[in-house]
C-alpha positions as CSV (number, residue, x, y, z in Angstrom):
1,X,-22.0,-60.1,50.2
2,X,-23.8,-63.6,50.1
3,X,-21.9,-66.5,51.7
4,X,-21.0,-69.7,49.7
5,X,-23.8,-71.5,51.7
6,X,-26.3,-68.9,50.6
7,X,-25.3,-69.1,47.0
8,X,-25.6,-72.9,47.2
9,X,-29.0,-72.8,48.7
10,X,-30.1,-70.2,46.1
11,X,-29.0,-72.6,43.3
12,X,-30.8,-75.5,45.1
13,X,-34.0,-73.4,45.4
14,X,-33.9,-72.0,41.8
15,X,-33.6,-68.6,43.2
16,X,-31.6,-65.6,41.9
17,X,-28.5,-64.3,43.8
18,X,-25.5,-62.1,43.1
19,X,-23.6,-64.8,41.0
20,X,-23.2,-68.4,40.5
21,X,-21.2,-70.4,43.2
22,X,-17.7,-71.8,42.4
23,X,-17.3,-74.9,44.4
24,X,-14.7,-77.4,43.0
25,X,-13.2,-80.5,44.6
26,X,-9.5,-80.2,45.3
27,X,-8.9,-83.3,47.4
28,X,-7.1,-85.4,44.7
29,X,-5.0,-82.6,43.5
30,X,-4.0,-81.6,47.1
31,X,-3.0,-85.1,48.2
32,X,-1.0,-85.9,45.1
33,X,1.1,-82.6,45.4
34,X,1.3,-82.7,49.1
35,X,2.8,-86.2,48.9
36,X,5.2,-85.2,46.1
37,X,6.2,-81.9,47.7
38,X,5.0,-80.0,44.7
39,X,2.2,-77.9,46.0
40,X,2.5,-74.2,44.8
41,X,5.2,-72.5,47.0
42,X,2.7,-70.3,48.7
43,X,0.6,-73.3,50.0
44,X,3.4,-75.6,51.2
45,X,2.5,-76.5,54.8
46,X,-1.1,-75.4,54.4
47,X,-4.1,-77.6,55.0
48,X,-6.7,-78.0,52.3
49,X,-9.4,-75.9,54.0
50,X,-7.1,-73.0,54.4
51,X,-6.4,-73.2,50.5
52,X,-10.1,-73.1,49.8
53,X,-10.4,-69.9,51.9
54,X,-7.4,-68.2,50.3
55,X,-8.8,-69.0,46.9
56,X,-12.2,-67.7,47.7
57,X,-13.8,-71.0,46.9
58,X,-17.0,-72.7,48.4
59,X,-16.2,-75.9,50.3
60,X,-17.9,-79.0,48.7
61,X,-18.1,-80.7,52.2
62,X,-17.9,-84.2,50.4
63,X,-17.1,-87.5,52.1
64,X,-17.7,-86.7,55.8
65,X,-21.4,-86.2,56.1
66,X,-22.3,-89.5,57.7
67,X,-25.7,-89.7,59.5
68,X,-25.4,-93.5,60.2
69,X,-23.0,-96.3,60.7
70,X,-23.6,-99.9,59.7
71,X,-22.3,-103.2,61.2
72,X,-22.8,-106.8,60.1
73,X,-23.1,-109.1,63.1
74,X,-22.0,-112.6,63.1
75,X,-19.2,-112.3,60.5
76,X,-15.5,-112.6,60.7
77,X,-13.2,-110.6,58.4
78,X,-9.7,-111.9,57.5
79,X,-7.3,-109.7,55.6
80,X,-4.1,-111.0,53.9
81,X,-1.6,-108.9,52.1
82,X,0.9,-110.2,49.5
83,X,2.9,-107.6,47.6
84,X,0.6,-105.0,46.0
85,X,-2.5,-107.2,46.7
86,X,-4.9,-107.3,49.5
87,X,-7.4,-110.3,49.8
88,X,-10.2,-109.7,52.3
89,X,-12.4,-112.8,53.3
90,X,-15.8,-112.3,55.0
91,X,-16.7,-115.5,56.8
92,X,-20.3,-116.2,57.6
93,X,-22.2,-119.2,59.1
94,X,-23.4,-119.9,55.5
95,X,-20.1,-119.6,53.6
96,X,-17.2,-117.2,52.8
97,X,-16.9,-114.6,50.1
98,X,-13.8,-112.6,49.3
99,X,-12.5,-109.6,47.3
100,X,-9.0,-108.9,45.9
101,X,-7.7,-105.3,45.7
102,X,-4.4,-104.4,43.9
103,X,-2.3,-101.3,44.6
104,X,0.0,-99.6,42.2
105,X,2.8,-96.9,42.7
106,X,1.1,-94.6,40.4
107,X,-2.2,-94.7,42.0
108,X,-0.6,-94.5,45.5
109,X,1.4,-91.4,44.5
110,X,-1.8,-89.6,43.6
111,X,-3.5,-90.7,46.8
112,X,-5.9,-93.0,45.0
113,X,-6.9,-96.3,46.6
114,X,-6.4,-99.8,45.3
115,X,-8.3,-101.2,42.3
116,X,-10.7,-104.0,43.1
117,X,-9.8,-106.8,40.7
118,X,-11.9,-109.6,42.1
119,X,-15.4,-108.8,43.3
120,X,-17.4,-110.5,46.1
121,X,-19.8,-112.4,43.9
122,X,-17.9,-114.7,41.5
123,X,-20.4,-117.6,41.1
124,X,-24.0,-118.7,42.0
125,X,-22.9,-120.0,45.5
126,X,-21.9,-116.6,46.6
127,X,-25.3,-115.0,46.2
128,X,-26.8,-116.7,49.3
129,X,-23.7,-115.6,51.4
130,X,-24.0,-112.0,50.3
131,X,-27.8,-112.1,51.0
132,X,-27.1,-113.3,54.5
133,X,-24.7,-110.4,55.0
134,X,-27.2,-107.8,54.1
135,X,-29.9,-109.5,56.1
136,X,-27.7,-109.3,59.2
137,X,-26.6,-105.6,58.7
138,X,-27.8,-103.0,61.2
139,X,-27.8,-99.3,61.0
140,X,-27.2,-96.8,63.8
141,X,-27.9,-93.1,63.6
142,X,-25.0,-90.6,64.1
143,X,-27.0,-87.4,63.9
144,X,-24.8,-85.5,66.4
145,X,-21.6,-86.1,64.5
146,X,-23.3,-84.8,61.3
147,X,-24.5,-81.7,63.1
148,X,-21.0,-81.0,64.4
149,X,-19.7,-81.5,60.8
150,X,-22.3,-79.1,59.6
151,X,-21.3,-76.5,62.1
152,X,-17.7,-76.9,61.1
153,X,-18.6,-76.2,57.4
154,X,-20.5,-73.1,58.6
155,X,-21.0,-70.6,55.7
156,X,-18.5,-72.3,53.4
157,X,-20.8,-75.1,52.2
158,X,-23.6,-77.6,52.9
159,X,-22.6,-81.2,53.8
160,X,-24.4,-84.0,52.0
161,X,-25.5,-87.2,53.8
162,X,-23.7,-90.2,52.4
163,X,-25.3,-93.5,51.6
164,X,-24.2,-96.5,49.4
165,X,-24.9,-96.7,45.8
166,X,-28.4,-97.7,44.8
167,X,-29.0,-101.4,45.2
168,X,-28.9,-102.2,41.4
169,X,-25.7,-100.2,40.9
170,X,-24.2,-101.7,44.1
171,X,-25.1,-105.2,42.9
172,X,-23.9,-104.8,39.4
173,X,-20.8,-102.7,39.7
174,X,-19.3,-103.5,43.2
175,X,-20.5,-106.9,44.1
176,X,-20.3,-108.6,40.7
177,X,-18.5,-106.1,38.5
178,X,-19.5,-104.6,35.2
179,X,-17.3,-107.2,33.5
180,X,-19.6,-110.2,34.7
181,X,-22.8,-108.8,35.7
182,X,-24.6,-109.3,32.5
183,X,-23.4,-112.9,32.3
184,X,-24.8,-113.4,35.8
185,X,-28.2,-111.7,34.8
186,X,-28.5,-114.1,32.0
187,X,-27.2,-117.3,33.8
188,X,-28.6,-116.7,37.4
189,X,-31.6,-114.3,36.9
190,X,-33.5,-115.7,40.0
191,X,-30.5,-115.4,42.2
192,X,-29.8,-112.0,40.9
193,X,-33.3,-110.7,41.4
194,X,-33.7,-112.3,44.9
195,X,-30.5,-110.7,46.2
196,X,-31.5,-107.3,44.6
197,X,-34.9,-107.5,46.5
198,X,-33.2,-108.3,49.7
199,X,-30.9,-105.4,49.3
200,X,-33.8,-103.1,48.5
201,X,-35.8,-104.3,51.6
202,X,-32.6,-103.6,53.8
203,X,-32.0,-100.1,52.3
204,X,-35.5,-99.0,53.4
205,X,-34.2,-99.2,57.0
206,X,-31.3,-97.0,56.0
207,X,-33.7,-94.5,54.2
208,X,-35.8,-94.2,57.4
209,X,-32.7,-93.0,59.3
210,X,-31.8,-90.6,56.4
211,X,-35.2,-88.9,56.2
212,X,-35.2,-88.5,60.0
213,X,-31.7,-87.0,59.9
214,X,-30.7,-83.3,60.2
215,X,-29.3,-83.5,56.6
216,X,-30.9,-81.4,53.9
217,X,-29.2,-83.1,50.9
218,X,-29.1,-86.9,50.7
219,X,-26.8,-88.5,48.1
220,X,-28.1,-91.9,46.8
221,X,-27.0,-93.1,43.5
222,X,-23.7,-92.8,41.7
223,X,-21.9,-93.5,38.4
224,X,-24.9,-93.8,36.2
225,X,-23.3,-94.8,32.8
226,X,-25.3,-95.4,29.7
227,X,-22.8,-98.0,28.4
228,X,-22.5,-100.0,31.6
229,X,-26.3,-99.7,32.4
230,X,-28.0,-98.9,29.1
231,X,-31.4,-97.4,28.9
232,X,-33.5,-100.7,29.0
233,X,-31.5,-101.9,32.0
234,X,-31.7,-98.5,33.8
235,X,-35.5,-98.4,33.1
236,X,-36.0,-101.9,34.5
237,X,-33.7,-102.0,37.5
238,X,-33.0,-98.4,38.5
239,X,-35.9,-96.2,37.8
240,X,-38.8,-97.9,39.8
241,X,-36.7,-98.1,42.9
242,X,-35.1,-94.6,42.7
243,X,-38.5,-93.0,42.0
244,X,-39.9,-94.3,45.2
245,X,-36.8,-93.0,47.1
246,X,-37.3,-89.6,45.6
247,X,-40.9,-89.6,46.6
248,X,-40.0,-90.5,50.2
249,X,-37.2,-87.9,50.5
250,X,-39.4,-85.1,49.0
251,X,-42.3,-85.9,51.5
252,X,-39.7,-85.3,54.2
253,X,-38.4,-82.0,52.8
254,X,-35.1,-83.5,51.7
255,X,-33.1,-83.1,48.4
256,X,-32.0,-86.1,46.4
257,X,-28.6,-86.0,44.8
258,X,-26.7,-88.4,42.6
259,X,-23.0,-88.4,41.9
260,X,-22.7,-87.7,38.2
261,X,-19.2,-88.6,37.2
262,X,-20.2,-90.8,34.3
263,X,-21.7,-90.5,30.9
264,X,-25.5,-90.2,31.3
265,X,-26.1,-89.7,27.5
266,X,-29.3,-91.6,26.9
267,X,-30.3,-91.7,30.6
268,X,-31.1,-87.9,31.1
269,X,-34.8,-88.1,30.6
270,X,-35.2,-91.1,33.0
271,X,-33.1,-89.2,35.6
272,X,-35.5,-86.3,35.4
273,X,-38.4,-88.7,35.7
274,X,-36.9,-90.2,38.9
275,X,-37.1,-86.8,40.6
276,X,-33.5,-86.0,41.3
277,X,-32.9,-82.6,42.6
278,X,-29.0,-82.3,42.2
279,X,-26.6,-83.8,39.8
280,X,-23.2,-83.5,41.7
281,X,-19.9,-83.7,40.0
282,X,-21.7,-83.9,36.7
283,X,-19.3,-84.8,33.9
284,X,-19.9,-83.5,30.4
285,X,-18.2,-83.2,27.0
286,X,-15.4,-83.2,26.1
287,X,-14.8,-85.9,28.7
288,X,-17.9,-87.9,27.8
289,X,-20.5,-87.7,25.0
290,X,-23.4,-85.9,26.7
291,X,-23.2,-82.0,26.6
292,X,-24.0,-79.5,29.1
293,X,-26.3,-77.9,26.6
294,X,-28.2,-81.2,26.2
295,X,-28.7,-81.6,29.9
296,X,-29.9,-78.0,30.3
297,X,-32.4,-78.5,27.6
298,X,-33.7,-81.7,29.1
299,X,-33.6,-80.8,32.8
300,X,-34.2,-77.1,32.7
301,X,-34.0,-75.9,36.2
302,X,-35.6,-79.0,37.7
303,X,-32.2,-80.5,38.5
304,X,-29.4,-78.3,39.9
305,X,-26.3,-79.0,38.0
306,X,-23.1,-79.0,40.0
307,X,-20.2,-79.2,37.5
308,X,-19.6,-77.8,34.2
309,X,-15.8,-77.9,34.1
310,X,-14.6,-81.3,32.9
311,X,-11.3,-82.0,34.6
312,X,-9.5,-82.7,31.4
313,X,-9.8,-79.2,30.0
314,X,-7.7,-78.0,32.9
315,X,-4.8,-80.3,31.6
316,X,-2.8,-80.6,28.5
317,X,-3.3,-81.2,25.5
318,X,-6.1,-78.4,25.8
319,X,-4.6,-75.1,25.2
320,X,-5.4,-71.9,27.2
321,X,-7.3,-70.6,24.3
322,X,-9.5,-73.7,24.2
323,X,-10.0,-73.5,27.8
324,X,-11.1,-69.8,27.7
325,X,-13.4,-70.5,24.8
326,X,-15.0,-73.4,26.7
327,X,-15.7,-71.2,29.8
328,X,-17.1,-68.4,27.8
329,X,-19.6,-70.9,26.1
330,X,-20.5,-72.4,29.4
331,X,-21.7,-69.1,30.8
332,X,-23.9,-68.7,27.7
333,X,-25.2,-72.2,28.0
334,X,-26.2,-71.9,31.6
335,X,-27.9,-68.5,31.2
336,X,-29.5,-66.9,33.3
337,X,-27.6,-69.0,35.9
338,X,-30.2,-70.5,38.1
339,X,-30.0,-74.1,39.3
340,X,-26.3,-74.3,38.7
341,X,-23.2,-74.5,40.9
342,X,-19.9,-74.4,39.0
343,X,-17.6,-77.3,39.8
344,X,-15.0,-79.6,38.3
345,X,-16.1,-83.1,37.3
346,X,-15.2,-85.2,39.0
347,X,-12.2,-83.5,40.7
348,X,-9.2,-81.3,39.8
349,X,-6.6,-83.8,38.7
350,X,-2.9,-83.6,39.8
351,X,-1.9,-82.7,36.2
352,X,-4.2,-79.6,36.2
353,X,-2.5,-76.4,35.3
354,X,-2.8,-74.3,38.5
355,X,-2.7,-70.9,36.7
356,X,-5.5,-72.0,34.5
357,X,-7.6,-73.2,37.6
358,X,-7.0,-69.8,39.3
359,X,-8.3,-67.9,36.3
360,X,-11.8,-69.4,36.8
361,X,-12.8,-67.2,39.8
362,X,-12.2,-63.9,38.0
363,X,-14.2,-65.2,35.0
364,X,-17.1,-66.3,37.4
365,X,-17.0,-62.8,38.9
366,X,-17.1,-61.1,35.5
367,X,-19.4,-63.3,33.5
368,X,-21.3,-65.5,36.1
369,X,-23.4,-62.6,37.7
370,X,-27.1,-63.1,37.9
371,X,-28.8,-62.9,35.5
372,X,-26.3,-64.1,33.0
373,X,-27.1,-62.9,29.4
374,X,-27.7,-65.6,26.9
């Protein structure tokens, strides 16, 4: 019988195999129920990897596939805590910038980190400080640590090499914030574009380490959302850079992956044009507007979809009958099953019905055998 790793490789290579791979992410579900003491009775005291094995699941190997570390020299970081808030100041020779994160009891109970409520760039003076930070950041390879993690994953899955978001996404969402980035783009276009150019130049140093790394799959790009970065903006700022990145990776035999937990409706053709190989944690209707059928029509087998099960259909108010009907339609949509890894987008939520989740593997074994009839 093929291993999870072999099924995953077959999907990435557009090759037939016995059946599609079922490889969901359980980290959030596990952390929340472990903290609350509400794991299924059988799994109390178990580690997450053991649950994957017991459930017969492939291991997504997300989050620990690091092939480099980064450090910014010449800065001082000061952290201040007040109640549920954490303010972090980054002090440089050219000025100081800060962020503010806010915790909540609800998020903490589910193992979710704090929400960033103030971003690093708040006004025009912050651009030069952030530019200095990027210019003084250095990258160091950690290939042996990645090889060790790859060995640990074994036949259960293939680790993906992590990298930051793409520079336009990093600048617009993380450094400025979606709420203000378009005001900044209108009010300070020269500062915005200068900083973006500096970030891109610095990222090529990172890409050099990535393409020389032992990783097969490189994740670069995340949360492409047509409302937050609409098609004209995505075409102007994202496509040229990411197309060059894809060309570089392909020349070195690497596969380029983006983290797709946002609504790509209206961006799907540009994502294909970029040259992405994998859409990981790809969220589709009924969570967002774009449908799995639409993405299969546009992408064909050029982009391997890793997703297909929106996390909300595992929860109320969706009924078991609606869930079963969705899964049966999914198998028809992905027929004959090439370039597809079944997963939950983005993750299995704490509110997921566990019996519903456990029903998926038998359905995969019954309806997901290659070639799946249309």
